[in-house]
Each structure stands twice: as structure tokens, then as C-alpha cells.
C-alpha positions as CSV (number, residue, x, y, z in Angstrom):
1,X,74.5,-12.9,63.3
2,X,71.5,-13.1,64.4
3,X,67.8,-14.3,62.7
4,X,64.4,-13.5,64.0
5,X,61.5,-16.3,62.9
6,X,58.6,-13.8,62.4
7,X,56.0,-15.9,63.2
8,X,52.5,-15.3,60.9
9,X,49.6,-17.5,59.4
10,X,48.3,-18.8,56.7
11,X,45.9,-15.8,56.5
12,X,45.8,-12.6,55.2
13,X,48.0,-10.7,59.0
14,X,48.7,-6.9,60.0
15,X,50.5,-6.6,63.5
16,X,53.8,-4.0,64.9
17,X,56.5,-5.6,64.8
18,X,60.4,-4.4,65.5
19,X,62.5,-5.2,63.1
20,X,67.1,-4.0,63.5
21,X,65.4,-1.7,66.5
22,X,63.4,-0.6,64.4
23,X,58.9,0.0,64.9
24,X,56.4,-0.9,62.6
25,X,53.5,-2.2,61.5
26,X,53.8,-5.1,59.1
27,X,50.9,-6.1,56.2
28,X,50.5,-9.4,54.2
29,X,47.8,-10.6,51.9
30,X,46.9,-13.2,49.9
31,X,46.1,-12.2,46.1
32,X,45.2,-15.0,43.0
33,X,47.0,-13.3,40.8
34,X,50.2,-12.4,42.8
35,X,50.0,-14.7,45.7
36,X,51.6,-13.7,49.1
37,X,52.4,-9.1,48.9
38,X,54.2,-8.2,52.0
39,X,54.5,-4.1,53.1
40,X,56.1,-2.1,55.9
41,X,54.5,0.8,57.6
42,X,56.7,3.2,60.2
43,X,55.1,4.4,62.8
44,X,53.6,6.6,62.3
45,X,51.5,4.4,59.6
46,X,53.1,5.1,56.4
47,X,54.7,3.5,53.8
48,X,58.4,1.6,53.5
49,X,57.3,-1.2,51.4
50,X,54.6,-1.5,49.2
51,X,53.2,-4.4,47.5
52,X,56.4,-7.0,47.7
53,X,56.3,-10.1,46.1
54,X,57.3,-12.7,48.9
55,X,59.7,-14.9,47.2
56,X,62.4,-17.5,48.6
57,X,66.2,-17.1,48.7
58,X,66.5,-13.4,48.5
59,X,66.1,-10.5,50.8
60,X,63.1,-8.5,50.3
61,X,64.4,-5.2,51.3
62,X,67.3,-5.4,49.2
63,X,66.1,-2.6,46.9
64,X,65.1,-0.2,49.9
65,X,68.1,-0.4,51.8
66,X,67.9,3.9,51.0
67,X,65.7,3.1,54.1
68,X,67.6,2.1,56.5
69,X,67.8,-1.4,57.3
70,X,70.1,-2.7,59.2
71,X,68.6,-6.1,58.7
72,X,67.6,-8.5,55.5
73,X,64.5,-9.8,55.2
74,X,64.5,-13.3,53.7
75,X,61.4,-16.6,52.7
76,X,62.6,-19.3,53.4
77,X,60.6,-23.0,52.7
78,X,61.0,-26.8,54.3
79,X,61.5,-28.5,50.7
80,X,65.0,-26.6,50.2
81,X,63.5,-25.5,46.8
82,X,62.8,-22.3,45.0
83,X,59.0,-23.0,45.1
84,X,56.4,-19.6,46.4
85,X,54.9,-19.5,49.9
86,X,51.6,-21.1,48.7
87,X,47.5,-20.0,49.6
88,X,48.1,-22.7,52.8
89,X,50.9,-22.5,53.2
90,X,52.1,-19.4,55.1
91,X,54.2,-19.9,58.5
92,X,53.5,-23.5,58.2
93,X,55.6,-25.1,55.0
94,X,57.3,-21.5,53.8
95,X,58.7,-18.7,57.0
96,X,59.7,-15.9,57.2
97,X,63.0,-14.6,58.5
98,X,64.9,-11.1,59.5
99,X,68.7,-11.5,59.4
100,X,70.9,-9.3,60.9
101,X,74.9,-9.9,60.0
């Protein structure tokens, strides 16, 4: 099993990343009502997934299997509680991992 932590900070951010050999752009945005939301764009900037909430313990890409992702994006929190990442603890007390079997 290959586990890659995606380094994050508790700020809105956008960056290029390779997940399972596929180059894409990842954007994380804080929304007061919804919390942290994830967008993924292909290398040309086309939307792959939009506004996926960062929910701990779930594969954030599960409902998008038809797009051919070769792994899972999973949020974990340090205290192992099923709480959502907060505005100030993303990348500190809550972490995003790309997991390939």
C-alpha cells in the first residue's frame, strides 16, 4: 500500500499535484457554512470534481470512480474522532492522504 500525505495549510490554496501518475490541479477553499471544499481540475484546467467536502474517514473520490482515479483521497484527524477539519487546523490536526492499494 502506498500512502502519500498531501501537505496543506489552513489557507485557501491551489497547486499542481500528481495523483497516481495523473497530473492535476487541486484547490481547497474554506466556506463558512460548508467548511473545507475540494476541487480537482485536469492539466488543462477542466473540472474533474467540484465542491467535495473534506469528510474524515471517507474516500472523497469514491463517487467519481468513473473518472479513473487510481487511489483514494482520505481525510484523517489526529484525535481519531469523526470531526470535520476546522478553519484553522487543516494540515495541522487534520490531514489529507492519497492512498493506493
